[in-house]
N, C-alpha and C positions, 0 to 999 in steps of 0.2 A: 447311873440311870438318867439323871437330869440332862447330862451332856448328850446322851443318845437321843432323848426327846428333842433337844435343841437342834441337833444335827439333822434329824428327820424333818423337823419343821423348816429348817433352812433349805433342805433339798426340795421340799414341796413348793416353797416359795419361789425358788429359782425355776423350777419346772413350769409352774404356773405362769410366771412372767415371760418365759421364752414362748410358751404356747399362745399367750395373748399377743405377743409381737408377731409371731408366725401367722396367726389368724388374721391380723390386720394387714400384713403384707400380702398374704394369699388372697384376701378379699379385694385388695386394690388390683392385683394381677388378674382377678377373675372377671373384671369388667370387660365386656365385649362390645365396643362401639359399633362394629359392623352389624351386629344383631339388633342393637337398640336404635339404630338410625334408619332413615328411609331406604327404600329399595333393598332391604336386607336379603330378600330371596335371590337377588341377582348378585349381591356383593359377598354373601357368606361363602359360597363355593369358590369364588375367586380369591378370597382371603382365608382359606381353610386353616392355615397355621394360627392365625389369631383366634379363631374359634376353639381350636384344639387346645391352645395355651390357656384360654379362659376356662375350658372344661377341666383341664388338669389342675389348674390353680384352685378352682372351686372344690374339686374333690379333695385337695389337700386341707381345705378348711375343716373337713370332718374331724381331723386329728385335734384341732384347737377346740371346736365347738363341743366335742364329746370329751376330750381330754381334760379341759379345765375343770368342769364339775366333778369329774372322777378323781382328779388329783386333790381337789379341795375337800372332798367328802370326808376323809378321816379327821380333818381339822374342824369342819363345820359340824359334823355329827356329834362331836363332844359337847357342843353347846345346844344344838337342836337337830336331833336325828331326823325329824320329819322334814324340816326345811332342807336338810342335806339330801335326802332321798328325792325330794321334789326337784332340787336343782339338777341332780344327775338324770332324772327322768326327762326333764325339759331339754337337757343337753343331748340326750340320745335321740329324742324326737326331732331336734334341730338337725342332727346328723342325717337322719333319714330323709328329711325334706331337702337337704343339700344334694343327696344322691338323686332324688327325683328331679331336681333342678338341672343336674348334669345330663340326665337322660333326656329331658326336654330340649336342652341345648343341642345335643347330638341329633335328635330328631329333626330339629330345624336345619341342621347342616345337611342331613340326608335329603330333606325336602328341597333345599336350595339346589342340590345337585340334580334332582329330578326336574325342577323348574327350568334349570339351564338347558336341559335336553328338549323340552317341549316348546320353549320360547314363551315370551310374554303374551303373545296373542292368543295362545291356547292354555293359558295358565290360570284361569279364574278359580278353578277348584284349588289349586296349590296356594293361591293367595288367601283364600278363605281358611284353608287348613292352617296355613302359616300364621295368620292372624290369631287364630284360636290357640295355637301352640305358644305363641309369644305372650299372649295374654295369661295363659296358665303358668308360664315361666315367671312372669312378673309377680303373680300372686304367690307362687311358691317361694320365690327368693325374697321378696320384699314384704310379705305378710306372714306366711306360715313360718319360714325359717327364722326371720327376725324376731317375731313374737316369742317363739320357743326359746331361743338363746337369750334374749333380753330378760325373759322371765327368770331363767337360771341366774343371770347376773344380779337381778333384783333380790332374789332370795339370799344369795350368799353375801351380798352387801348389807342386807338386813341383819344377818348374823354377825358380820364384822362390826357393824355399828354398835351392836350390844356388847360384844366381847372385846372390842378395841384392839383386835389383832392388827389392824391397820389404823391410821389416824381417822377420826370420825369425819373430818371434812372430806376425806377421800371416799369413804363409804357412802356418806350423805350425797355427795355429787354423783355417785353411781346410781343411787336410788332415783334421784331427780332425773338424771339422764335416761334411765330405763323408762320412766313414765313418759318422757317426751318422745322417746323412740316408739313406744307402744302407741301413743297418740298418732304419730306419723304413719304407722302401718295401718291403723284403723281408718284414718282419713284417706289414705291411698286406696284401701279396700273398697270404700264406698264412693271412690272417685271424686272426693271433695278437693283433693290435690293430686298432682301427678308426680312423676320422678323429676321434680323441678327444685328450684332453690329453697322453697319452703320445706320440702321433704328433707333435703340435705341439712338445712339449718336445724331442724328438729332432731336429726340423728347425730349432729356434730358433737354435742356434749357427751354422749355415751362413748363415742369413738375416742374423744380426748381423754375421758376418764380411764378407759381401757389402757391407753398408751401410758398415762401417768402411773397407773396401777402396776403395769408391767415393769416399768423402770424401777418403781419403788420396791417391788418384791425382789427384783434381781439384786438391787444394791443394798436395801435395808432388811429385807425379809419380814417375817411376822414378828409382832411384838410379844414374843413368848416369854422372854426372860422376866419382864415385868409381871406377867400373869403368874408365873411360877413363884416369884418372890412374894407376890400377894397371897398366893395359896399357902405358902409356907408360914407366912405371918399369921394367917387365920388358924 
């Protein structure tokens, strides 16, 4: 029975690690410079493949953002079922916001095609609508989605800090990184900062922690043997 629990925990650790790495890679590939830069209405339709690649990559992030909390739930719920359910809920919310972000990106691409037909001289309406869509996409991607997933990360790092399933320094760095990322999203939401170096700097720690956590889980797994031996001793 104990070997089965260890095998199950090992499998969950590897799946979680792979999903975290997959989410980081997909997140990097989801960046669409042609939309984020100037003259995006002219350039998006001309570089449609870049936009479609970004949309597909962003859609793939749903697997990681939803899959990580769900995979971790059986482990987290044993220590704190409420936090486990909260992490899953935030993960699902993040997945929904990702899909909304993809829809907004595709709407911007469609608008760019229409803008190319009418020309810049007759496109003031398209420019206004494009500005609104891009603003909505930024808020969905960098505020709503980030806040939801980072909250899920914060919750399961809290549980890991208590249970020592992973080293405490790793779970503590995840909690600190989550707080900094939440701060970045809120500051961006009120336009105190933009998508600039400060925003990236505040989000850097949580991205690094996710990378280290992913590698740790794939190589080391959860520290379940120690817990089981402690439980047997009690």
